[in-house]
PyMOL Python script that loads the backbone (N, CA, C, O; Angstrom):
from pymol import cmd

cmd.read_pdbstr("""\
ATOM      1  N   MET A   1     158.023 -48.884-112.916  1.00  0.00           N
ATOM      2  CA  MET A   1     157.108 -48.465-113.830  1.00  0.00           C
ATOM      3  C   MET A   1     157.803 -48.397-115.321  1.00  0.00           C
ATOM      4  O   MET A   1     157.080 -48.091-116.269  1.00  0.00           O
ATOM      5  N   MET A   2     158.952 -48.629-115.501  1.00  0.00           N
ATOM      6  CA  MET A   2     159.633 -48.160-116.960  1.00  0.00           C
ATOM      7  C   MET A   2     159.799 -49.309-117.279  1.00  0.00           C
ATOM      8  O   MET A   2     160.085 -49.344-118.476  1.00  0.00           O
ATOM      9  N   LYS A   3     159.762 -50.622-116.684  1.00  0.00           N
ATOM     10  CA  LYS A   3     160.120 -51.829-116.578  1.00  0.00           C
ATOM     11  C   LYS A   3     158.978 -52.510-117.478  1.00  0.00           C
ATOM     12  O   LYS A   3     159.139 -53.268-118.435  1.00  0.00           O
ATOM     13  N   ASN A   4     157.781 -52.038-116.918  1.00  0.00           N
ATOM     14  CA  ASN A   4     156.193 -52.453-117.379  1.00  0.00           C
ATOM     15  C   ASN A   4     156.015 -51.604-118.917  1.00  0.00           C
ATOM     16  O   ASN A   4     155.504 -52.045-119.947  1.00  0.00           O
ATOM     17  N   LEU A   5     156.426 -50.687-118.753  1.00  0.00           N
ATOM     18  CA  LEU A   5     156.253 -50.211-120.223  1.00  0.00           C
ATOM     19  C   LEU A   5     157.292 -50.620-121.276  1.00  0.00           C
ATOM     20  O   LEU A   5     157.262 -50.560-122.505  1.00  0.00           O
ATOM     21  N   THR A   6     157.860 -50.886-120.748  1.00  0.00           N
ATOM     22  CA  THR A   6     159.315 -51.601-121.943  1.00  0.00           C
ATOM     23  C   THR A   6     158.879 -52.834-122.746  1.00  0.00           C
ATOM     24  O   THR A   6     158.951 -53.208-123.917  1.00  0.00           O
ATOM     25  N   ASN A   7     158.265 -53.419-121.273  1.00  0.00           N
ATOM     26  CA  ASN A   7     157.768 -55.169-121.368  1.00  0.00           C
ATOM     27  C   ASN A   7     156.272 -55.212-122.475  1.00  0.00           C
ATOM     28  O   ASN A   7     155.928 -56.137-123.210  1.00  0.00           O
ATOM     29  N   ASN A   8     155.706 -54.094-122.298  1.00  0.00           N
ATOM     30  CA  ASN A   8     154.490 -53.565-123.129  1.00  0.00           C
ATOM     31  C   ASN A   8     154.780 -54.154-124.551  1.00  0.00           C
ATOM     32  O   ASN A   8     155.738 -53.670-125.155  1.00  0.00           O
ATOM     33  N   LYS A   9     153.930 -55.315-125.248  1.00  0.00           N
ATOM     34  CA  LYS A   9     153.947 -54.983-126.912  1.00  0.00           C
ATOM     35  C   LYS A   9     153.418 -54.036-127.247  1.00  0.00           C
ATOM     36  O   LYS A   9     153.991 -53.607-128.248  1.00  0.00           O
ATOM     37  N   SER A  10     152.414 -53.288-126.896  1.00  0.00           N
ATOM     38  CA  SER A  10     151.796 -51.806-127.634  1.00  0.00           C
ATOM     39  C   SER A  10     152.679 -50.960-127.427  1.00  0.00           C
ATOM     40  O   SER A  10     152.744 -50.130-128.334  1.00  0.00           O
ATOM     41  N   SER A  11     153.629 -50.769-126.339  1.00  0.00           N
ATOM     42  CA  SER A  11     154.730 -49.555-126.324  1.00  0.00           C
ATOM     43  C   SER A  11     155.540 -50.191-126.950  1.00  0.00           C
ATOM     44  O   SER A  11     155.727 -49.441-127.908  1.00  0.00           O
ATOM     45  N   ARG A  12     156.444 -51.427-127.172  1.00  0.00           N
ATOM     46  CA  ARG A  12     157.412 -51.707-128.521  1.00  0.00           C
ATOM     47  C   ARG A  12     157.016 -51.423-129.436  1.00  0.00           C
ATOM     48  O   ARG A  12     157.801 -50.815-130.164  1.00  0.00           O
ATOM     49  N   ASN A  13     155.463 -51.689-130.025  1.00  0.00           N
ATOM     50  CA  ASN A  13     155.333 -51.448-131.413  1.00  0.00           C
ATOM     51  C   ASN A  13     155.053 -49.939-131.636  1.00  0.00           C
ATOM     52  O   ASN A  13     155.122 -49.444-132.761  1.00  0.00           O
ATOM     53  N   TYR A  14     154.800 -49.373-130.759  1.00  0.00           N
ATOM     54  CA  TYR A  14     154.889 -47.763-130.898  1.00  0.00           C
ATOM     55  C   TYR A  14     155.968 -47.176-131.082  1.00  0.00           C
ATOM     56  O   TYR A  14     155.983 -46.290-131.937  1.00  0.00           O
ATOM     57  N   PHE A  15     156.928 -47.422-130.500  1.00  0.00           N
ATOM     58  CA  PHE A  15     158.252 -46.865-130.601  1.00  0.00           C
ATOM     59  C   PHE A  15     158.772 -47.582-131.850  1.00  0.00           C
ATOM     60  O   PHE A  15     159.272 -46.749-132.607  1.00  0.00           O
ATOM     61  N   LYS A  16     158.837 -48.848-132.348  1.00  0.00           N
ATOM     62  CA  LYS A  16     159.321 -49.632-132.999  1.00  0.00           C
ATOM     63  C   LYS A  16     158.871 -48.498-134.926  1.00  0.00           C
ATOM     64  O   LYS A  16     159.612 -48.099-135.824  1.00  0.00           O
ATOM     65  N   GLU A  17     157.060 -48.396-134.664  1.00  0.00           N
ATOM     66  CA  GLU A  17     156.862 -47.578-135.975  1.00  0.00           C
ATOM     67  C   GLU A  17     157.416 -46.324-135.525  1.00  0.00           C
ATOM     68  O   GLU A  17     158.336 -46.118-136.316  1.00  0.00           O
ATOM     69  N   TRP A  18     157.374 -45.292-134.631  1.00  0.00           N
ATOM     70  CA  TRP A  18     158.190 -44.212-134.148  1.00  0.00           C
ATOM     71  C   TRP A  18     159.664 -43.954-135.214  1.00  0.00           C
ATOM     72  O   TRP A  18     160.021 -43.027-135.941  1.00  0.00           O
ATOM     73  N   PHE A  19     160.211 -45.214-134.875  1.00  0.00           N
ATOM     74  CA  PHE A  19     161.614 -45.265-135.566  1.00  0.00           C
ATOM     75  C   PHE A  19     161.514 -45.219-136.826  1.00  0.00           C
ATOM     76  O   PHE A  19     162.250 -44.645-137.629  1.00  0.00           O
ATOM     77  N   SER A  20     160.262 -46.047-137.066  1.00  0.00           N
ATOM     78  CA  SER A  20     160.190 -46.448-138.591  1.00  0.00           C
ATOM     79  C   SER A  20     159.818 -45.415-139.281  1.00  0.00           C
ATOM     80  O   SER A  20     160.401 -45.187-140.340  1.00  0.00           O
ATOM     81  N   ILE A  21     158.970 -44.729-138.922  1.00  0.00           N
ATOM     82  CA  ILE A  21     158.830 -43.466-139.683  1.00  0.00           C
ATOM     83  C   ILE A  21     159.770 -42.161-139.971  1.00  0.00           C
ATOM     84  O   ILE A  21     159.844 -41.389-140.927  1.00  0.00           O
ATOM     85  N   ARG A  22     160.561 -42.269-138.530  1.00  0.00           N
ATOM     86  CA  ARG A  22     161.746 -41.345-138.384  1.00  0.00           C
ATOM     87  C   ARG A  22     162.840 -41.552-139.388  1.00  0.00           C
ATOM     88  O   ARG A  22     163.643 -40.750-139.864  1.00  0.00           O
ATOM     89  N   LYS A  23     162.638 -43.041-139.619  1.00  0.00           N
ATOM     90  CA  LYS A  23     163.786 -43.481-140.730  1.00  0.00           C
ATOM     91  C   LYS A  23     163.466 -43.483-141.862  1.00  0.00           C
ATOM     92  O   LYS A  23     164.297 -43.309-142.753  1.00  0.00           O
ATOM     93  N   LYS A  24     161.864 -43.728-142.159  1.00  0.00           N
ATOM     94  CA  LYS A  24     161.387 -42.950-143.837  1.00  0.00           C
ATOM     95  C   LYS A  24     161.670 -41.614-143.903  1.00  0.00           C
ATOM     96  O   LYS A  24     162.007 -41.203-145.013  1.00  0.00           O
ATOM     97  N   ASP A  25     161.601 -40.520-142.647  1.00  0.00           N
ATOM     98  CA  ASP A  25     161.252 -39.148-143.197  1.00  0.00           C
ATOM     99  C   ASP A  25     162.830 -38.436-143.288  1.00  0.00           C
ATOM    100  O   ASP A  25     162.971 -37.266-143.645  1.00  0.00           O
ATOM    101  N   LYS A  26     163.950 -39.296-142.921  1.00  0.00           N
ATOM    102  CA  LYS A  26     165.027 -39.139-143.271  1.00  0.00           C
ATOM    103  C   LYS A  26     165.444 -39.416-144.146  1.00  0.00           C
ATOM    104  O   LYS A  26     166.343 -38.676-144.546  1.00  0.00           O
ATOM    105  N   GLU A  27     164.998 -40.923-145.217  1.00  0.00           N
ATOM    106  CA  GLU A  27     165.109 -41.204-146.017  1.00  0.00           C
ATOM    107  C   GLU A  27     164.981 -40.285-147.287  1.00  0.00           C
ATOM    108  O   GLU A  27     165.731 -40.016-148.225  1.00  0.00           O
ATOM    109  N   GLU A  28     163.710 -39.919-146.914  1.00  0.00           N
ATOM    110  CA  GLU A  28     162.630 -39.030-147.776  1.00  0.00           C
ATOM    111  C   GLU A  28     163.536 -37.642-148.148  1.00  0.00           C
ATOM    112  O   GLU A  28     163.890 -37.392-149.300  1.00  0.00           O
ATOM    113  N   LYS A  29     163.824 -36.853-147.078  1.00  0.00           N
ATOM    114  CA  LYS A  29     164.545 -36.117-146.785  1.00  0.00           C
ATOM    115  C   LYS A  29     165.656 -36.062-147.942  1.00  0.00           C
ATOM    116  O   LYS A  29     165.767 -35.344-148.935  1.00  0.00           O
ATOM    117  N   ALA A  30     166.497 -37.186-147.381  1.00  0.00           N
ATOM    118  CA  ALA A  30     167.935 -37.483-148.358  1.00  0.00           C
ATOM    119  C   ALA A  30     167.496 -37.633-149.836  1.00  0.00           C
ATOM    120  O   ALA A  30     167.961 -36.807-150.622  1.00  0.00           O
ATOM    121  N   MET A  31     166.754 -38.476-150.259  1.00  0.00           N
ATOM    122  CA  MET A  31     166.039 -38.375-151.502  1.00  0.00           C
ATOM    123  C   MET A  31     165.716 -36.626-152.079  1.00  0.00           C
ATOM    124  O   MET A  31     166.167 -36.046-153.066  1.00  0.00           O
ATOM    125  N   ILE A  32     164.996 -36.261-151.268  1.00  0.00           N
ATOM    126  CA  ILE A  32     165.013 -34.578-152.079  1.00  0.00           C
ATOM    127  C   ILE A  32     166.049 -33.849-152.075  1.00  0.00           C
ATOM    128  O   ILE A  32     166.096 -32.925-152.887  1.00  0.00           O
ATOM    129  N   ASN A  33     166.947 -34.029-151.333  1.00  0.00           N
ATOM    130  CA  ASN A  33     167.745 -33.262-151.571  1.00  0.00           C
ATOM    131  C   ASN A  33     169.114 -33.652-152.337  1.00  0.00           C
ATOM    132  O   ASN A  33     170.019 -32.848-152.562  1.00  0.00           O
ATOM    133  N   GLN A  34     169.118 -34.852-152.658  1.00  0.00           N
ATOM    134  CA  GLN A  34     169.552 -35.308-153.878  1.00  0.00           C
ATOM    135  C   GLN A  34     169.066 -35.028-155.157  1.00  0.00           C
ATOM    136  O   GLN A  34     169.818 -34.909-156.125  1.00  0.00           O
ATOM    137  N   TYR A  35     167.458 -34.879-155.236  1.00  0.00           N
ATOM    138  CA  TYR A  35     166.874 -34.796-156.638  1.00  0.00           C
ATOM    139  C   TYR A  35     167.173 -33.149-156.644  1.00  0.00           C
ATOM    140  O   TYR A  35     167.050 -32.516-157.692  1.00  0.00           O
ATOM    141  N   LYS A  36     167.526 -32.582-155.549  1.00  0.00           N
ATOM    142  CA  LYS A  36     167.811 -31.004-155.987  1.00  0.00           C
ATOM    143  C   LYS A  36     169.356 -30.609-156.466  1.00  0.00           C
ATOM    144  O   LYS A  36     169.677 -29.864-157.392  1.00  0.00           O
ATOM    145  N   SER A  37     170.163 -31.303-155.593  1.00  0.00           N
ATOM    146  CA  SER A  37     171.314 -31.050-156.051  1.00  0.00           C
ATOM    147  C   SER A  37     171.878 -31.859-157.830  1.00  0.00           C
ATOM    148  O   SER A  37     172.895 -31.542-158.447  1.00  0.00           O
ATOM    149  N   SER A  38     170.937 -32.812-158.219  1.00  0.00           N
ATOM    150  CA  SER A  38     170.688 -33.438-159.742  1.00  0.00           C
ATOM    151  C   SER A  38     170.650 -32.284-160.245  1.00  0.00           C
ATOM    152  O   SER A  38     171.651 -31.763-160.738  1.00  0.00           O
ATOM    153  N   ASN A  39     169.485 -31.709-160.196  1.00  0.00           N
ATOM    154  CA  ASN A  39     168.690 -30.619-160.953  1.00  0.00           C
ATOM    155  C   ASN A  39     169.690 -29.545-160.948  1.00  0.00           C
ATOM    156  O   ASN A  39     170.235 -29.272-162.017  1.00  0.00           O
ATOM    157  N   LEU A  40     169.966 -28.978-160.013  1.00  0.00           N
ATOM    158  CA  LEU A  40     170.933 -27.899-159.919  1.00  0.00           C
ATOM    159  C   LEU A  40     172.296 -27.936-160.889  1.00  0.00           C
ATOM    160  O   LEU A  40     172.633 -27.066-161.693  1.00  0.00           O
ATOM    161  N   ASN A  41     172.954 -29.136-160.600  1.00  0.00           N
ATOM    162  CA  ASN A  41     173.986 -29.495-161.522  1.00  0.00           C
ATOM    163  C   ASN A  41     173.817 -30.080-162.816  1.00  0.00           C
ATOM    164  O   ASN A  41     174.705 -30.626-163.470  1.00  0.00           O
ATOM    165  N   THR A  42     172.414 -29.904-163.201  1.00  0.00           N
ATOM    166  CA  THR A  42     171.902 -30.343-164.701  1.00  0.00           C
ATOM    167  C   THR A  42     171.866 -28.583-165.350  1.00  0.00           C
ATOM    168  O   THR A  42     172.372 -28.135-166.379  1.00  0.00           O
ATOM    169  N   ILE A  43     171.326 -28.120-164.629  1.00  0.00           N
ATOM    170  CA  ILE A  43     171.205 -26.112-165.165  1.00  0.00           C
ATOM    171  C   ILE A  43     172.734 -26.059-165.090  1.00  0.00           C
ATOM    172  O   ILE A  43     173.386 -26.153-166.130  1.00  0.00           O
ATOM    173  N   ASP A  44     173.263 -25.929-164.035  1.00  0.00           N
ATOM    174  CA  ASP A  44     174.969 -25.540-164.285  1.00  0.00           C
ATOM    175  C   ASP A  44     175.738 -26.113-165.353  1.00  0.00           C
ATOM    176  O   ASP A  44     176.734 -25.591-165.855  1.00  0.00           O
ATOM    177  N   MET A  45     175.017 -27.659-165.808  1.00  0.00           N
ATOM    178  CA  MET A  45     176.393 -28.135-166.918  1.00  0.00           C
ATOM    179  C   MET A  45     175.396 -27.503-168.174  1.00  0.00           C
ATOM    180  O   MET A  45     175.887 -26.979-169.174  1.00  0.00           O
ATOM    181  N   THR A  46     174.323 -27.604-168.014  1.00  0.00           N
ATOM    182  CA  THR A  46     173.201 -27.017-169.463  1.00  0.00           C
ATOM    183  C   THR A  46     174.032 -25.332-170.066  1.00  0.00           C
ATOM    184  O   THR A  46     174.534 -24.934-171.117  1.00  0.00           O
ATOM    185  N   SER A  47     173.774 -24.754-168.663  1.00  0.00           N
ATOM    186  CA  SER A  47     174.585 -23.068-168.868  1.00  0.00           C
ATOM    187  C   SER A  47     175.742 -23.147-169.483  1.00  0.00           C
ATOM    188  O   SER A  47     176.105 -22.293-170.292  1.00  0.00           O
ATOM    189  N   LYS A  48     176.513 -24.282-169.133  1.00  0.00           N
ATOM    190  CA  LYS A  48     177.944 -24.039-169.330  1.00  0.00           C
ATOM    191  C   LYS A  48     178.063 -24.673-171.185  1.00  0.00           C
ATOM    192  O   LYS A  48     178.726 -24.439-172.195  1.00  0.00           O
ATOM    193  N   TYR A  49     177.219 -25.352-170.843  1.00  0.00           N
ATOM    194  CA  TYR A  49     177.190 -26.124-172.520  1.00  0.00           C
ATOM    195  C   TYR A  49     176.912 -24.761-173.558  1.00  0.00           C
ATOM    196  O   TYR A  49     177.671 -24.425-174.467  1.00  0.00           O
ATOM    197  N   LEU A  50     175.795 -24.162-173.230  1.00  0.00           N
ATOM    198  CA  LEU A  50     175.236 -23.045-174.173  1.00  0.00           C
ATOM    199  C   LEU A  50     176.512 -21.840-174.120  1.00  0.00           C
ATOM    200  O   LEU A  50     176.919 -21.333-175.165  1.00  0.00           O
ATOM    201  N   THR A  51     176.999 -21.512-172.952  1.00  0.00           N
ATOM    202  CA  THR A  51     178.145 -20.802-173.167  1.00  0.00           C
ATOM    203  C   THR A  51     179.426 -21.009-173.835  1.00  0.00           C
ATOM    204  O   THR A  51     180.204 -20.103-174.135  1.00  0.00           O
ATOM    205  N   LEU A  52     179.622 -22.430-174.081  1.00  0.00           N
ATOM    206  CA  LEU A  52     180.749 -22.729-174.971  1.00  0.00           C
ATOM    207  C   LEU A  52     180.161 -22.734-176.434  1.00  0.00           C
ATOM    208  O   LEU A  52     181.097 -22.607-177.223  1.00  0.00           O
ATOM    209  N   GLY A  53     178.954 -22.835-177.078  1.00  0.00           N
ATOM    210  CA  GLY A  53     178.031 -22.647-177.938  1.00  0.00           C
ATOM    211  C   GLY A  53     178.424 -21.241-178.370  1.00  0.00           C
ATOM    212  O   GLY A  53     179.022 -21.022-179.423  1.00  0.00           O
ATOM    213  N   ILE A  54     178.052 -20.283-177.489  1.00  0.00           N
ATOM    214  CA  ILE A  54     177.624 -19.236-178.104  1.00  0.00           C
ATOM    215  C   ILE A  54     179.349 -18.544-177.720  1.00  0.00           C
ATOM    216  O   ILE A  54     179.271 -17.321-177.843  1.00  0.00           O
ATOM    217  N   ASP A  55     180.120 -18.772-177.503  1.00  0.00           N
ATOM    218  CA  ASP A  55     181.829 -18.650-177.754  1.00  0.00           C
ATOM    219  C   ASP A  55     182.080 -19.254-178.954  1.00  0.00           C
ATOM    220  O   ASP A  55     182.784 -18.595-179.719  1.00  0.00           O
ATOM    221  N   ASP A  56     181.716 -20.285-179.320  1.00  0.00           N
ATOM    222  CA  ASP A  56     182.406 -20.760-180.499  1.00  0.00           C
ATOM    223  C   ASP A  56     181.680 -20.064-181.611  1.00  0.00           C
ATOM    224  O   ASP A  56     182.374 -19.892-182.613  1.00  0.00           O
ATOM    225  N   VAL A  57     180.308 -19.571-181.680  1.00  0.00           N
ATOM    226  CA  VAL A  57     179.667 -18.789-182.694  1.00  0.00           C
ATOM    227  C   VAL A  57     180.562 -17.045-182.548  1.00  0.00           C
ATOM    228  O   VAL A  57     180.559 -16.288-183.518  1.00  0.00           O
ATOM    229  N   LYS A  58     181.084 -16.752-181.545  1.00  0.00           N
ATOM    230  CA  LYS A  58     181.999 -15.794-181.427  1.00  0.00           C
ATOM    231  C   LYS A  58     182.896 -15.697-182.438  1.00  0.00           C
ATOM    232  O   LYS A  58     183.051 -14.991-183.435  1.00  0.00           O
ATOM    233  N   ALA A  59     183.726 -17.073-181.628  1.00  0.00           N
ATOM    234  CA  ALA A  59     184.719 -16.851-182.533  1.00  0.00           C
ATOM    235  C   ALA A  59     184.753 -16.937-184.133  1.00  0.00           C
ATOM    236  O   ALA A  59     185.617 -16.533-184.912  1.00  0.00           O
ATOM    237  N   SER A  60     183.738 -17.484-184.336  1.00  0.00           N
ATOM    238  CA  SER A  60     183.360 -17.995-185.892  1.00  0.00           C
ATOM    239  C   SER A  60     183.077 -16.468-186.658  1.00  0.00           C
ATOM    240  O   SER A  60     183.462 -16.094-187.766  1.00  0.00           O
ATOM    241  N   VAL A  61     182.324 -15.801-185.716  1.00  0.00           N
ATOM    242  CA  VAL A  61     182.383 -14.451-186.720  1.00  0.00           C
ATOM    243  C   VAL A  61     183.590 -12.998-186.270  1.00  0.00           C
ATOM    244  O   VAL A  61     183.543 -11.818-186.619  1.00  0.00           O
ATOM    245  N   PHE A  62     184.337 -13.546-185.603  1.00  0.00           N
ATOM    246  CA  PHE A  62     185.476 -12.569-185.233  1.00  0.00           C
ATOM    247  C   PHE A  62     186.607 -13.508-186.586  1.00  0.00           C
ATOM    248  O   PHE A  62     187.076 -12.631-187.311  1.00  0.00           O
ATOM    249  N   GLN A  63     187.025 -14.707-186.974  1.00  0.00           N
ATOM    250  CA  GLN A  63     187.536 -15.122-187.880  1.00  0.00           C
ATOM    251  C   GLN A  63     186.625 -14.571-188.830  1.00  0.00           C
ATOM    252  O   GLN A  63     187.059 -13.430-188.674  1.00  0.00           O
ATOM    253  N   TYR A  64     185.859 -14.441-189.558  1.00  0.00           N
ATOM    254  CA  TYR A  64     184.736 -13.929-190.555  1.00  0.00           C
ATOM    255  C   TYR A  64     185.213 -12.621-190.727  1.00  0.00           C
ATOM    256  O   TYR A  64     185.816 -12.190-191.710  1.00  0.00           O
ATOM    257  N   THR A  65     184.954 -12.118-189.873  1.00  0.00           N
ATOM    258  CA  THR A  65     185.438 -10.586-189.603  1.00  0.00           C
ATOM    259  C   THR A  65     187.151 -10.342-190.081  1.00  0.00           C
ATOM    260  O   THR A  65     187.436  -9.438-190.866  1.00  0.00           O
ATOM    261  N   MET A  66     187.922 -11.013-189.657  1.00  0.00           N
ATOM    262  CA  MET A  66     189.208 -10.955-190.143  1.00  0.00           C
ATOM    263  C   MET A  66     190.037 -11.759-191.426  1.00  0.00           C
ATOM    264  O   MET A  66     191.230 -11.839-191.719  1.00  0.00           O
ATOM    265  N   ASP A  67     188.709 -12.340-192.067  1.00  0.00           N
ATOM    266  CA  ASP A  67     189.567 -12.917-192.917  1.00  0.00           C
ATOM    267  C   ASP A  67     189.260 -12.004-194.314  1.00  0.00           C
ATOM    268  O   ASP A  67     188.113 -11.738-194.675  1.00  0.00           O
ATOM    269  N   ASN A  68     190.733 -11.480-195.189  1.00  0.00           N
ATOM    270  CA  ASN A  68     190.711 -10.952-196.281  1.00  0.00           C
ATOM    271  C   ASN A  68     189.897 -11.150-197.304  1.00  0.00           C
ATOM    272  O   ASN A  68     189.529 -10.143-197.909  1.00  0.00           O
ATOM    273  N   THR A  69     189.409 -12.483-197.758  1.00  0.00           N
ATOM    274  CA  THR A  69     188.838 -12.855-198.674  1.00  0.00           C
ATOM    275  C   THR A  69     187.452 -12.637-198.571  1.00  0.00           C
ATOM    276  O   THR A  69     186.728 -12.564-199.563  1.00  0.00           O
ATOM    277  N   PHE A  70     186.971 -12.509-197.183  1.00  0.00           N
ATOM    278  CA  PHE A  70     185.523 -12.409-196.751  1.00  0.00           C
ATOM    279  C   PHE A  70     185.336 -10.967-196.664  1.00  0.00           C
ATOM    280  O   PHE A  70     184.221 -10.481-196.851  1.00  0.00           O
ATOM    281  N   ASN A  71     186.260 -10.318-196.418  1.00  0.00           N
ATOM    282  CA  ASN A  71     185.918  -8.903-196.395  1.00  0.00           C
ATOM    283  C   ASN A  71     186.252  -8.100-197.896  1.00  0.00           C
ATOM    284  O   ASN A  71     185.752  -7.005-198.153  1.00  0.00           O
ATOM    285  N   ARG A  72     187.143  -8.798-198.802  1.00  0.00           N
ATOM    286  CA  ARG A  72     186.934  -8.362-199.926  1.00  0.00           C
ATOM    287  C   ARG A  72     185.705  -8.773-200.875  1.00  0.00           C
ATOM    288  O   ARG A  72     185.246  -8.117-201.810  1.00  0.00           O
ATOM    289  N   LEU A  73     185.353  -9.835-200.469  1.00  0.00           N
ATOM    290  CA  LEU A  73     184.288  -9.646-201.415  1.00  0.00           C
ATOM    291  C   LEU A  73     182.814  -9.498-200.664  1.00  0.00           C
ATOM    292  O   LEU A  73     181.776  -9.349-201.309  1.00  0.00           O
ATOM    293  N   PHE A  74     182.861  -9.558-199.210  1.00  0.00           N
ATOM    294  CA  PHE A  74     181.318  -8.456-198.597  1.00  0.00           C
ATOM    295  C   PHE A  74     182.066  -6.997-198.062  1.00  0.00           C
ATOM    296  O   PHE A  74     181.416  -6.370-197.226  1.00  0.00           O
ATOM    297  N   GLY A  75     183.008  -6.583-198.367  1.00  0.00           N
ATOM    298  CA  GLY A  75     183.613  -5.350-197.885  1.00  0.00           C
ATOM    299  C   GLY A  75     182.510  -4.254-197.699  1.00  0.00           C
ATOM    300  O   GLY A  75     182.204  -3.764-196.612  1.00  0.00           O
ATOM    301  N   ASP A  76     181.959  -3.939-198.904  1.00  0.00           N
ATOM    302  CA  ASP A  76     181.164  -2.885-199.203  1.00  0.00           C
ATOM    303  C   ASP A  76     179.960  -3.179-198.948  1.00  0.00           C
ATOM    304  O   ASP A  76     179.126  -2.300-199.167  1.00  0.00           O
ATOM    305  N   PHE A  77     179.574  -4.285-198.495  1.00  0.00           N
ATOM    306  CA  PHE A  77     177.844  -4.623-197.721  1.00  0.00           C
ATOM    307  C   PHE A  77     177.730  -4.376-196.633  1.00  0.00           C
ATOM    308  O   PHE A  77     178.398  -4.840-195.710  1.00  0.00           O
ATOM    309  N   ASN A  78     176.601  -3.371-196.554  1.00  0.00           N
ATOM    310  CA  ASN A  78     176.171  -2.615-195.432  1.00  0.00           C
ATOM    311  C   ASN A  78     175.345  -3.508-194.614  1.00  0.00           C
ATOM    312  O   ASN A  78     174.130  -3.527-194.808  1.00  0.00           O
ATOM    313  N   THR A  79     175.994  -4.400-193.537  1.00  0.00           N
ATOM    314  CA  THR A  79     175.074  -5.284-192.738  1.00  0.00           C
ATOM    315  C   THR A  79     173.726  -4.926-192.080  1.00  0.00           C
ATOM    316  O   THR A  79     172.725  -5.601-191.840  1.00  0.00           O
ATOM    317  N   PHE A  80     174.093  -3.420-191.837  1.00  0.00           N
ATOM    318  CA  PHE A  80     172.859  -2.872-191.215  1.00  0.00           C
ATOM    319  C   PHE A  80     171.837  -2.767-192.706  1.00  0.00           C
ATOM    320  O   PHE A  80     170.732  -2.518-192.224  1.00  0.00           O
ATOM    321  N   GLN A  81     171.741  -2.802-193.537  1.00  0.00           N
ATOM    322  CA  GLN A  81     170.621  -3.095-194.459  1.00  0.00           C
ATOM    323  C   GLN A  81     169.973  -3.971-194.136  1.00  0.00           C
ATOM    324  O   GLN A  81     168.751  -3.872-194.242  1.00  0.00           O
ATOM    325  N   LEU A  82     170.465  -4.941-193.714  1.00  0.00           N
ATOM    326  CA  LEU A  82     169.323  -6.207-193.136  1.00  0.00           C
ATOM    327  C   LEU A  82     168.379  -5.753-192.666  1.00  0.00           C
ATOM    328  O   LEU A  82     167.293  -6.161-193.077  1.00  0.00           O
ATOM    329  N   PHE A  83     168.437  -4.472-191.354  1.00  0.00           N
ATOM    330  CA  PHE A  83     167.502  -4.766-190.206  1.00  0.00           C
ATOM    331  C   PHE A  83     166.567  -3.457-191.041  1.00  0.00           C
ATOM    332  O   PHE A  83     165.536  -3.162-190.436  1.00  0.00           O
ATOM    333  N   ARG A  84     166.761  -2.858-192.027  1.00  0.00           N
ATOM    334  CA  ARG A  84     165.709  -1.907-192.455  1.00  0.00           C
ATOM    335  C   ARG A  84     164.469  -2.518-193.129  1.00  0.00           C
ATOM    336  O   ARG A  84     163.553  -1.791-193.512  1.00  0.00           O
TER     337      ARG A  84
END
""", "prot")
cmd.dss("prot")
cmd.show_as("cartoon", "prot")
cmd.util.cbc("prot")
cmd.orient("prot")
């Protein structure tokens, strides 16, 4: 009975098509996983880049506040006046 099924062209085509569909499903899932991984990596790298920029601004602000010349020029200036 099994011999007849495997020799039958329609059953061969069925299995061939079934394996082809399974292969496509695996390929699509792999592509989706790669897409997700790539996007997460992009978000992570963007976050690191922005953090680096913020840290640079913090360092510049700290440098200005510790600079004697800057403090002599703007030492009497109250920064809270800007927000009134």
